[in-house]
Wavefront OBJ file of the C-alpha trace (Angstrom):
o trace
v 0.028 0.011 0.006
v 1.282 3.480 -0.942
v 0.357 6.975 0.200
v -1.507 7.585 -3.051
v -3.744 4.424 -2.671
v -7.514 4.945 -2.264
v -9.722 2.721 -0.131
v -13.403 1.982 -0.092
v -15.654 -0.264 2.057
v -18.789 -2.145 1.048
v -21.235 -4.334 2.916
v -22.271 -7.494 1.032
v -25.463 -8.938 2.408
v -25.168 -12.397 0.929
v -23.583 -14.594 -1.721
v -25.623 -12.949 -4.436
v -24.109 -9.533 -3.548
v -20.681 -11.086 -3.439
v -21.107 -12.530 -6.935
v -22.439 -9.214 -8.136
v -19.246 -7.516 -6.992
v -17.148 -10.090 -8.864
v -19.180 -9.331 -11.974
v -18.500 -5.608 -11.606
v -14.847 -6.003 -11.002
v -14.636 -8.150 -14.180
v -15.502 -4.835 -15.945
v -12.956 -2.709 -14.002
v -9.810 -4.870 -14.358
v -7.367 -4.515 -17.273
v -4.277 -6.239 -18.532
v -1.514 -5.842 -15.981
v -3.813 -5.709 -12.933
v -3.173 -7.921 -9.900
v -6.266 -8.493 -7.636
v -5.162 -9.866 -4.208
v -8.012 -11.480 -2.258
v -7.543 -11.854 1.474
v -9.903 -13.295 4.142
v -10.438 -16.182 6.448
v -11.666 -19.525 5.194
v -15.364 -19.115 4.160
v -15.052 -15.398 3.861
v -16.076 -15.541 0.204
v -12.760 -15.260 -1.676
v -13.449 -18.244 -3.890
v -17.139 -17.162 -4.522
v -15.983 -13.699 -5.714
v -13.124 -15.151 -7.890
v -15.614 -17.647 -9.503
v -18.143 -14.884 -10.307
v -15.375 -12.702 -11.724
v -14.120 -15.404 -14.009
v -17.570 -16.383 -15.223
v -18.410 -12.863 -16.023
v -15.131 -12.281 -17.873
v -15.887 -15.573 -19.827
v -19.542 -14.533 -20.305
v -20.342 -18.125 -19.309
v -22.472 -18.687 -16.143
v -21.616 -22.426 -16.176
v -17.817 -22.018 -16.597
v -16.012 -24.663 -14.571
v -13.797 -22.874 -12.068
v -11.853 -25.515 -10.066
v -9.977 -24.350 -7.016
v -6.268 -24.066 -7.757
v -5.417 -25.025 -4.144
v -3.248 -28.066 -5.260
v -2.178 -26.932 -8.687
v -1.483 -23.359 -7.308
v -2.444 -21.697 -10.547
v -5.268 -22.165 -13.099
v -5.135 -20.129 -16.343
v -8.045 -19.022 -18.461
v -7.885 -17.711 -22.047
v -10.743 -15.206 -21.915
v -11.421 -11.729 -23.256
v -8.461 -10.763 -21.140
v -6.284 -13.774 -20.058
v -6.731 -14.458 -16.341
v -4.381 -16.514 -14.074
v -6.037 -17.634 -10.877
v -3.452 -18.271 -8.104
v -4.197 -19.876 -4.791
v -0.970 -19.522 -2.661
v -2.204 -21.302 0.457
v 0.244 -24.190 -0.139
v 3.047 -22.163 -1.512
v 6.229 -23.443 0.013
v 8.332 -20.309 -0.408
v 7.549 -16.872 -1.889
v 10.262 -17.251 -4.418
v 8.266 -20.067 -6.033
v 5.861 -17.436 -7.422
v 8.402 -16.764 -10.206
v 8.469 -20.489 -11.130
v 4.675 -20.466 -11.442
v 5.056 -17.895 -14.258
v 3.488 -14.989 -12.252
v 5.384 -12.218 -14.107
v 4.542 -13.499 -17.557
v 0.868 -13.987 -16.566
v 0.729 -10.352 -15.256
v 2.299 -9.029 -18.429
v -0.184 -10.930 -20.650
v -3.351 -10.481 -18.593
v -4.862 -10.327 -15.107
v -3.526 -12.104 -11.981
v -6.204 -13.111 -9.428
v -4.465 -14.089 -6.164
v -6.010 -15.817 -3.151
v -3.888 -15.980 0.071
v -1.550 -13.173 -1.191
v 0.012 -12.943 2.339
v 1.983 -16.131 1.589
v 4.049 -14.229 -1.011
v 3.758 -10.687 0.184
v 7.200 -9.557 -0.746
v 6.940 -11.027 -4.268
v 3.656 -9.427 -5.386
v 3.616 -6.117 -7.165
v 3.216 -3.058 -4.914
v 0.891 -1.537 -7.539
v -2.032 -3.930 -6.981
v -5.646 -4.027 -5.902
v -6.079 -5.537 -2.351
v -9.461 -6.785 -1.434
v -10.032 -7.887 2.172
v -13.157 -9.898 2.990
v -14.365 -10.274 6.587
v -17.479 -11.680 8.202
v -20.013 -9.099 9.400
v -23.299 -10.243 10.956
v -25.165 -12.323 8.310
v -23.046 -10.924 5.503
v -19.579 -9.731 4.659
v -17.519 -6.538 4.735
v -15.224 -5.956 1.859
v -12.465 -3.370 1.851
v -10.763 -2.504 -1.360
v -7.507 -0.621 -1.448
v -5.949 0.289 -4.811
v -3.684 2.768 -6.639
v -5.541 5.832 -7.984
v -5.836 4.586 -11.508
v -7.310 1.222 -10.596
v -9.385 2.727 -7.859
v -10.954 5.151 -10.333
v -11.982 2.218 -12.598
v -13.470 0.303 -9.652
v -15.366 3.459 -8.431
v -16.724 3.872 -11.920
v -18.164 0.387 -12.264
v -19.775 0.783 -8.836
v -21.242 4.130 -9.908
v -22.740 2.400 -12.889
v -24.102 -0.254 -10.634
v -25.776 2.370 -8.482
v -27.171 3.916 -11.685
v -28.727 0.631 -12.761
v -30.164 0.049 -9.224
v -31.875 3.515 -9.324
v -33.316 2.980 -12.832
v -35.044 -0.285 -12.103
v -32.267 -2.626 -13.076
v -31.252 -3.831 -9.614
v -29.532 -7.157 -9.693
v -29.065 -6.989 -13.484
v -26.147 -8.974 -14.927
v -23.539 -6.928 -16.669
v -21.145 -8.083 -19.503
v -18.612 -6.301 -21.398
v -19.779 -5.585 -24.919
v -17.114 -3.471 -26.645
v -14.731 -0.647 -26.290
v -13.426 1.451 -29.217
v -10.579 3.716 -30.044
v -12.432 6.480 -28.286
v -13.196 7.042 -24.599
v -16.459 5.161 -24.659
v -17.266 1.648 -23.532
v -20.305 -0.467 -23.799
v -21.932 -3.193 -21.663
v -24.760 -5.615 -22.219
v -27.305 -5.410 -19.396
v -29.529 -8.383 -18.806
v -32.456 -7.615 -16.421
v -32.791 -9.799 -13.349
v -36.391 -10.683 -14.368
v -35.155 -12.151 -17.723
v -36.326 -9.168 -19.816
v -34.696 -8.103 -23.052
v -31.057 -7.096 -23.148
v -30.334 -3.323 -23.150
v -27.116 -1.528 -23.869
v -25.234 0.671 -21.405
v -23.007 3.354 -22.756
v -20.203 4.316 -20.351
v -18.971 7.745 -21.479
v -17.303 9.609 -18.565
v -16.315 13.229 -18.986
v -12.641 13.545 -19.011
v -10.158 16.496 -18.822
v -9.939 18.579 -21.985
v -6.403 17.609 -22.829
v -3.654 19.701 -24.408
v -4.282 22.554 -26.790
v -3.758 21.835 -30.405
v -4.929 24.922 -32.095
v -5.751 28.418 -30.980
v -5.655 27.329 -27.358
v -8.318 24.659 -27.898
v -8.007 20.898 -27.303
v -8.574 18.550 -30.285
v -12.212 17.629 -29.534
v -13.314 21.199 -29.435
v -11.407 22.152 -32.632
v -12.904 19.111 -34.442
v -16.381 19.679 -32.929
v -16.468 16.223 -31.384
v -19.152 15.470 -28.760
v -17.995 16.348 -25.304
v -20.840 14.681 -23.404
v -23.932 12.515 -24.029
v -26.369 15.302 -25.074
v -25.395 15.156 -28.825
v -25.927 11.345 -28.959
v -29.418 11.614 -27.423
v -30.259 14.624 -29.642
v -29.224 12.872 -32.861
v -30.919 9.628 -31.788
v -34.178 11.392 -31.215
v -34.188 13.308 -34.427
v -33.335 10.162 -36.421
v -36.094 8.245 -34.734
v -38.518 11.088 -35.380
v -37.772 10.820 -39.108
v -38.251 7.067 -39.308
v -34.747 5.776 -38.925
v -33.644 2.910 -36.667
v -31.705 4.670 -34.012
v -31.669 3.469 -30.380
v -34.380 4.580 -27.998
v -32.964 6.283 -24.903
v -34.316 4.555 -21.773
v -32.348 6.465 -19.100
v -29.581 8.958 -19.013
v -27.271 10.567 -16.425
v -25.681 13.399 -18.360
v -23.430 14.541 -15.472
v -21.871 11.091 -15.010
v -22.047 10.143 -18.648
v -24.203 6.959 -18.353
v -26.882 5.994 -20.847
v -29.215 2.995 -21.148
v -30.225 2.493 -24.721
v -32.179 0.190 -26.864
v -30.403 -2.937 -28.293
v -30.853 -2.836 -32.092
v -29.419 -6.302 -32.581
v -26.030 -8.069 -33.208
v -25.968 -8.644 -36.971
v -23.741 -6.437 -38.979
v -23.025 -5.891 -42.648
v -20.074 -8.292 -42.973
v -20.062 -12.004 -43.474
v -18.258 -14.580 -41.208
v -15.011 -13.904 -43.084
v -15.223 -10.168 -42.582
v -16.158 -9.509 -46.167
v -18.858 -6.917 -47.200
v -22.347 -8.347 -47.839
v -23.509 -6.459 -50.925
v -27.209 -6.397 -50.110
v -26.555 -4.818 -46.745
v -24.204 -2.188 -48.068
v -26.714 -1.299 -50.792
v -29.514 -1.007 -48.217
v -27.165 1.263 -46.133
v -26.509 3.447 -49.158
v -30.273 3.716 -49.637
v -30.722 4.719 -46.002
v -28.118 7.553 -46.511
v -29.851 8.700 -49.764
v -33.109 9.017 -47.801
v -31.455 10.889 -44.932
v -29.695 13.335 -47.282
v -32.948 14.190 -48.956
v -34.510 15.411 -45.644
v -34.276 18.692 -43.865
v -32.845 18.118 -40.357
v -33.105 20.957 -37.822
v -29.892 22.460 -36.449
v -31.204 22.973 -32.930
v -32.606 19.867 -31.158
v -34.084 20.153 -27.625
v -32.776 17.306 -25.386
v -33.918 18.317 -21.909
v -35.948 21.297 -20.607
v -32.707 23.184 -20.066
v -30.483 21.854 -22.830
v -30.693 22.210 -26.656
v -28.053 20.653 -28.878
v -26.809 22.792 -31.752
v -25.371 20.629 -34.514
v -21.959 22.100 -35.385
v -20.615 22.640 -38.804
v -17.919 20.474 -40.405
v -15.943 23.622 -41.134
v -12.694 24.558 -42.717
v -10.735 24.375 -39.422
v -11.941 20.932 -38.564
v -11.334 19.567 -42.187
v -7.828 20.999 -42.324
v -6.845 19.813 -38.813
v -7.832 16.261 -39.795
v -6.103 16.376 -43.150
v -2.912 17.600 -41.410
v -2.611 14.161 -39.774
v -1.080 12.928 -43.054
v 1.411 15.768 -42.934
v 2.225 15.440 -39.231
v 2.241 11.660 -38.793
v 2.147 9.697 -42.089
v 4.811 11.585 -44.002
v 7.542 11.389 -41.309
v 6.748 7.640 -40.836
v 6.787 6.926 -44.602
v 10.045 8.553 -45.574
v 11.853 9.157 -42.233
v 11.941 12.969 -42.462
v 9.290 15.552 -41.514
v 7.672 17.846 -43.988
v 9.703 20.909 -44.947
v 8.186 24.368 -44.433
v 7.531 24.624 -48.141
v 5.813 21.228 -48.357
v 3.696 22.076 -45.323
v 2.673 25.439 -46.843
v 1.864 23.927 -50.178
v -0.205 21.087 -48.681
v -2.304 23.389 -46.574
v -2.822 25.833 -49.461
v -3.980 22.908 -51.628
v -6.528 22.009 -48.959
v -7.758 25.609 -48.776
v -8.340 25.565 -52.458
v -10.311 22.164 -52.226
v -12.449 23.400 -49.389
v -13.220 26.541 -51.297
v -14.730 24.298 -54.043
v -17.176 22.874 -51.388
v -18.816 26.251 -50.954
v -21.827 25.472 -53.141
v -22.076 21.803 -52.595
v -24.979 20.175 -50.833
v -24.752 20.236 -47.050
v -26.991 18.450 -44.565
v -26.666 16.210 -41.536
v -23.633 13.832 -41.751
v -23.279 11.073 -39.219
v -19.408 11.221 -39.500
v -18.766 7.455 -39.085
v -21.095 5.632 -41.371
v -19.173 2.412 -41.718
v -19.327 -1.250 -40.788
v -18.753 -1.038 -37.043
v -21.691 1.340 -36.601
v -24.257 -0.352 -38.788
v -26.716 -3.088 -37.443
v -28.541 -5.236 -39.906
v -32.147 -5.787 -38.988
v -33.255 -8.487 -41.447
v -36.914 -8.607 -40.212
v -37.605 -4.935 -40.929
v -38.417 -3.189 -44.071
v -36.956 -0.101 -45.928
v -34.725 2.171 -43.959
v -35.659 0.354 -40.727
v -33.365 -2.508 -41.845
v -30.362 -0.339 -41.124
v -29.675 0.247 -37.359
v -27.602 3.373 -36.810
v -25.312 3.808 -33.799
v -22.242 5.943 -32.766
v -23.373 9.113 -34.338
v -22.718 11.551 -31.513
v -20.163 13.433 -33.623
v -22.758 14.218 -36.250
v -22.312 17.604 -38.012
v -23.739 19.660 -40.864
v -21.437 19.421 -43.882
v -21.152 17.934 -47.326
v -23.367 14.902 -47.469
v -20.716 13.245 -49.643
v -18.591 12.677 -46.543
v -20.879 9.857 -45.273
v -21.122 8.286 -48.732
v -17.256 8.147 -48.862
v -17.222 6.789 -45.273
v -19.499 3.909 -46.269
v -18.357 3.225 -49.816
v -14.747 3.329 -48.723
v -15.190 1.488 -45.433
v -11.891 2.085 -43.464
v -11.897 -1.421 -41.927
v -13.179 -3.379 -44.877
v -11.931 -3.785 -48.464
v -14.746 -2.735 -50.746
v -13.761 -4.090 -54.123
v -14.118 -1.738 -57.073
v -17.165 -3.372 -58.654
v -19.165 -3.105 -55.411
v -17.688 0.384 -54.814
v -19.125 1.486 -58.219
v -22.344 -0.243 -57.694
v -22.962 1.518 -54.368
v -22.134 4.889 -55.955
v -24.495 4.199 -58.894
v -27.243 3.245 -56.417
v -26.818 6.447 -54.381
v -26.791 8.720 -57.420
v -29.848 7.036 -58.875
v -31.824 7.430 -55.680
v -30.845 11.069 -55.245
v -31.700 11.964 -58.843
v -35.090 10.272 -58.243
v -35.737 12.725 -55.422
v -35.255 15.648 -57.796
v -33.177 18.791 -57.593
v -29.873 16.838 -57.267
v -26.678 17.998 -58.995
v -24.763 14.816 -59.731
v -21.617 16.563 -61.061
v -21.268 18.731 -58.024
v -21.832 15.743 -55.715
v -19.107 13.749 -57.345
v -16.534 16.596 -57.014
v -17.539 16.913 -53.422
v -17.308 13.232 -52.944
v -13.782 13.098 -54.350
v -12.687 15.927 -52.043
v -14.317 14.381 -48.933
v -12.867 10.961 -49.841
v -9.403 12.535 -50.022
v -9.880 14.455 -46.791
v -11.040 11.295 -44.889
v -8.309 9.056 -46.196
v -5.539 11.684 -45.542
v -6.836 11.821 -41.959
v -6.826 8.055 -41.657
v -3.395 7.632 -43.218
v -2.117 9.829 -40.418
v -4.298 8.400 -37.748
v -3.094 4.865 -38.203
v 0.429 6.050 -37.642
v -0.475 8.155 -34.585
v -2.262 5.168 -33.011
v 0.947 3.182 -33.562
v 3.516 5.676 -32.377
v 1.698 7.749 -29.759
v -0.840 5.352 -28.442
v 1.006 1.949 -28.769
v -1.727 0.414 -30.881
v -0.008 -1.206 -33.882
v -3.062 -3.162 -35.017
v -4.608 -0.303 -36.959
v -1.605 -0.165 -39.287
v -3.003 -3.142 -41.241
v -5.636 -0.735 -42.647
v -2.883 1.457 -44.415
v -2.739 -0.296 -47.776
v -6.619 -0.115 -48.086
v -6.690 3.571 -47.065
v -4.072 4.520 -49.632
v -5.914 2.503 -52.350
v -9.051 4.466 -51.520
v -7.090 7.698 -51.701
v -5.951 6.661 -55.233
v -9.641 6.319 -56.236
v -10.373 9.824 -54.972
v -7.440 11.107 -57.049
v -9.170 9.998 -60.266
v -11.309 13.156 -60.141
v -9.576 16.161 -61.889
v -10.221 18.419 -58.886
v -7.820 16.387 -56.877
v -4.886 16.742 -59.357
v -2.962 19.252 -57.099
v -3.110 17.001 -54.111
v -2.259 13.865 -56.148
v 0.869 15.687 -57.570
v 1.844 16.831 -54.035
v 1.598 13.293 -52.688
v 3.565 11.875 -55.644
v 6.346 14.439 -55.127
v 6.407 13.773 -51.354
v 6.671 10.026 -52.016
v 3.508 9.078 -50.113
v 1.707 5.814 -50.871
v 1.091 3.974 -54.093
v -0.800 6.803 -55.654
l 1 2 3 4 5 6 7 8 9 10 11 12 13 14 15 16 17 18 19 20 21 22 23 24 25 26 27 28 29 30 31 32 33 34 35 36 37 38 39 40 41 42 43 44 45 46 47 48 49 50 51 52 53 54 55 56 57 58 59 60 61 62 63 64 65 66 67 68 69 70 71 72 73 74 75 76 77 78 79 80 81 82 83 84 85 86 87 88 89 90 91 92 93 94 95 96 97 98 99 100 101 102 103 104 105 106 107 108 109 110 111 112 113 114 115 116 117 118 119 120 121 122 123 124 125 126 127 128 129 130 131 132 133 134 135 136 137 138 139 140 141 142 143 144 145 146 147 148 149 150 151 152 153 154 155 156 157 158 159 160 161 162 163 164 165 166 167 168 169 170 171 172 173 174 175 176 177 178 179 180 181 182 183 184 185 186 187 188 189 190 191 192 193 194 195 196 197 198 199 200 201 202 203 204 205 206 207 208 209 210 211 212 213 214 215 216 217 218 219 220 221 222 223 224 225 226 227 228 229 230 231 232 233 234 235 236 237 238 239 240 241 242 243 244 245 246 247 248 249 250 251 252 253 254 255 256 257 258 259 260 261 262 263 264 265 266 267 268 269 270 271 272 273 274 275 276 277 278 279 280 281 282 283 284 285 286 287 288 289 290 291 292 293 294 295 296 297 298 299 300 301 302 303 304 305 306 307 308 309 310 311 312 313 314 315 316 317 318 319 320 321 322 323 324 325 326 327 328 329 330 331 332 333 334 335 336 337 338 339 340 341 342 343 344 345 346 347 348 349 350 351 352 353 354 355 356 357 358 359 360 361 362 363 364 365 366 367 368 369 370 371 372 373 374 375 376 377 378 379 380 381 382 383 384 385 386 387 388 389 390 391 392 393 394 395 396 397 398 399 400 401 402 403 404 405 406 407 408 409 410 411 412 413 414 415 416 417 418 419 420 421 422 423 424 425 426 427 428 429 430 431 432 433 434 435 436 437 438 439 440 441 442 443 444 445 446 447 448 449 450 451 452 453 454 455 456 457 458 459 460 461 462 463 464 465 466 467 468 469 470 471 472 473 474 475 476 477 478 479 480 481 482 483 484 485 486 487 488 489 490 491 492 493 494 495 496 497 498 499 500 501 502 503
């Protein structure tokens, strides 16, 4: 225990409450965490460990044998977990022979009887002490500030669920993304339908990146849950399949929303299903033909104003190629002349968007955010999620986002089929300028792919996430398609001269 550790105490009335705490802790622990469980025989250590492991496995029947004699039992779960029981440990030094360090590096270490190896366990750990109290148990949790904050967060969410009629609900990890949000599956105690919990805490603004403003404010990204609720409501009002909001705590950033389903637009091999992409394009065409209000009431005292996808935001995103991709690609940063030329080119391209069609754009209309609802008809077949960063801007941006899915290779024949579908549907609505749209589409495609080409490198170098780099060849191939439009000739020539990509 260190001076910066935090401590909290909870009363657990029975085994059900103990198991519920284990479920909650399964959502709080991350790779590299050590959870040390202390307490007398029968205090509930094994019950809590069993519940945690079953929640991590999302398997209520998972066999969790006691590792009393084997000393360690390993589980290949969402996060690998090694369950140690040190009661029969002969000497603390034997912990190394059991592979503790390797297990901690690869996942989570769950340790019963930690006092048997006190000097060998990491000082930065979560200590959980269970003691008998009346008919129940008292648990005291002591942890470093970072882990303590995670534990307090999952307990806050549990309190939110209890207060919204979901007391005793089972919670399971659903997904996390490259952003700050995480999602849980919530299964009501009475066996009702699953709902989705969005965990979206407010965080510090971060460093200034432009004119004294942090990145989210410059790029007009959603800062809290109000925009998500606003856009969900306006989409539903216009007949689209967006989640219904069941409960919201805007201050703490917790939402309970409708579960739209689990099917997506990709097959079991991760390939695009043409029918579903074509239906998604039809959904976009319908949306782009509507008039969406800029100001949307959310609560009696809060109205969300949909921001503009403006020049500042477009250029800041496009600069990711300049700041991250170019130095990574050739080993040297952009010269002052290259930087000035690149930004001037983007000013010229953005000028050409002045008279293009502008309407609501969802910003990330691609496979991770599309739910396929086979039993529905028309636009209701397409479930829309993750639209909190919606803006008013060139409608072509969302078409580029879908037709050039950042995480999926859309072969050229399907790419062209989707574009033809969209153009035909928009022309059928009347008053649609196809030539202006195609120029706008090329510019928005280039802007998005320049951003992504830099983003993949930033995720690698700054955030330690190399997995996104696999998308780079696809991103550059999509950029090459954008370059086929004559309006993109200056940017294409700049990239060729700078030695970027196979363009």
